[in-house]
N, C-alpha and C positions, 0 to 999 in steps of 0.2 A: 504494500500499499504506500502510496506517495504521500509526502507532507505538504504538498503545495499544488495549486491548481495552475497550470501553465497559461499565462496570458500572452506571452511573446515569447517566440523561440530564441531570439537574440538575448532577451533578458535572463532566460533561464541558463543560457550557456554562460554568461557572466557570472551568475549566482553560483553555478556548479564549479567555476574556476577558483572560487574562494574556498580555501581548505576547510574541511568538515568541522574542525574544532572551532574555527573562527565563525562560521555559519551558525553553529550552536549558540555561541556566545552572543551573536547578534540577535537572534531570537529570543534569548533569555534576557535581553536587555532592552526593552521597549518602554517608552514612556506613555502611560495612560492619563489622559486629563481627569478622569474620574477618581482612580484610586493610586496613582503615582506610578513608580518603576514597576513593571511587571514583565511577564512573558506572552508571547504571541501564541494563540491556539493554532492547531494544524488546520489546513484548509485556506491558508492564505494565499493571495495572488501576487505575481511578480510582473512588473511593467517597467520598460525602459523609458527614460525620460529623454527629452530631445538632445540634451548636452552630453549624454552618455551614462549618467548615473542610472542606478535602477531603484525602484520603490516597491517595498512589500506592504500591501495592504490586508489587513485581516481584523481579528477580534482579540481583546485582552483575555487572558486566561483566567484572570480573577473575576471580573465583573461582566465580560461579554461586550464592553464598549468598543467602538471603532477606533482601530489604532493604525499608524503607518510609520514606517522606517525607511529613510533614505540611506542607500548604500553607495558611496561615492566611487566613481569608476577611477581608472588608473590615472 
């Protein structure tokens, strides 16, 4: 079972280039406006921004609120 829904092929390629231990840390360090620092639930989407960064969109593991995390490109 996959942890993410693939929104864009190029975005998922960039995400998978990040070593797994860093991806885990990124997903475990999300800021939720409702409850503060939290983790992202599985089922998030990945999109590439026009300038090459990627953004993860999903839900907070604690409260279910909408959260996003930008991951800067090279």
